[in-house]
Steps between C-alpha positions, in 0.01 A plus 500: 500500500197488272636777265833315487339162398284663238812674352697188496218315337485754217866475455464125492241535226730702280788260567305198402384670194850568397608142580220353299598705200855387521418137547241485226732672240806292599308165473350599170829626364665147547608332171230270357199666664242364742396191311853385426457231766188364318657514170809304601298257713231407243694570173227729376458604139522856397128530445440357861742755628323781329172363637635504847628855467160604394332310783720635778507851350870489430462691160442812696774735623652441835366826660151397391531152641627643826208734548265208420693283753478774767137551452424131546731493807311786657178297444658207687565298181857364473431336170563141379809284495636461140608148580221349714214722379391537860432821682822646643338542845423126501867409413610714780253371759584155418871557608459779756406275799796273453726786502347673807518155677866468427612859555295550821649213675846619393430851625380376835814271541735790392351751747492244766858422463652821390392710804631286783833407336570865393413620854711245668781580254483867578488461882802279477696683254836350410405180679555161353117487413519844343790405273345179386167665434670783306712259290189286419304814405783606252487155349121491482511835308769391265334179396258524203159348568509291173843354599389427852175337380708268259741413784207415734356276225831330441545422871158440644342337183791358304745382780330451845263202524225444753603184684155391581353523133814485291373803304668849479503684831294787367276543201636667191211740442128571495257572760407145604539146380273432186238248552504507876230635732570803719787431740631780716848320535519477119414869468770596751769279326420681160536841676846442655724553204317802334432668832869452603645631185292818526545528871874492520537810274248699680609413845846610397377839381266564794725396776783708375294818460329450846825432671655816360199704600509363852866574551432847391214532749649328785774753554266803491478725808134435563578114539753590753252707680239232495738253659605768764130552606504118596301368213536126454728391203193327353309828489797685354566262228147431391328841577781731402768333294313247288201729435715788362726252322219351287493790242752333247309171548161652434635650178646167386188307588288765323700465177483112527130483564429511112673165482199358675332557152790472281662191642863405460589445144805268528367306800172419334667388192762284665252338736207476252280709717184604312493859613526858357869483448472203277198653313707817438779280349265295286332822372828660419634202319176461305451875456162499650490870526161558674608270788844677509345847520252403760776340725743794453227757565361338820858457625567870441165587671606301805853644510345854491250456763730299729722795506224722607396240766865508629479891527172470701641218736789724587275753654348237731837372603655847549265786548786733450482439121302780329400386154332821411814695579735251310277490206460891485882516498522252215639239701393138559491362849541134422679429182 
């Protein structure tokens, strides 16, 4: 196991290096250059533009700038924002807590709903419940998040009215009502629309995958044997069926964990949520390359190591998985 983890970490290092090269060169190859946003925003003169290029080291070649950037990153320095002049790490930390707050609540709700409805749907295959759940899951996958968010805004903010206050039923965005002291009800009201928009898509994905996996497991011979031995249905379902059916869900969750950092771009923009997704959008539109590079690299880092985490988790769920054998044969046991 230790040898496998070390090997995967070394592979991850090479992968991240190649990703950083691709991202850095693509960003800097964009028309207008890194300071295009400043030039357009502040209508700078040609002399000021040259001064900024000198200040940010943009007169040097892209390979030299990449090497300098990499050295700073290895030292833990992500640089300074072109727009705010603040350290990139501070820009990220200001938004990270808000994104984790939103995404963690969404993940808990998604897992809490997906597992029971997919298990019930698989155990009652072709029942009315199963047909309804399956059709809703297809609809949830087909609906783009940005469209769903706009519909929610139109209905719950633009149409429905709270009969007690005469105001819109749900707030249009933000984390809380500005100017008011902390109120748990107010926080929950602001969470309902963004969490619902995110959760519907993820519940659709997770429930479908887990249902399919359970249907495949539930007809295996060892499940029939477990029932023939007199084990209760509860033990058969939770100890044998559900446990072995969790593999696809683990892969999906591992791939979605980086969203705890990256946030949800469309949802955060639509609902004015001050998180990482909105920071990424603002940095992209303003061409704030240091912030963009930092966000993209951290997300790449999280995706890489979450895949490794999923591999390791498989071993604890199913001891039959031999990571050393799979990796020596050139395969990947999880993705």
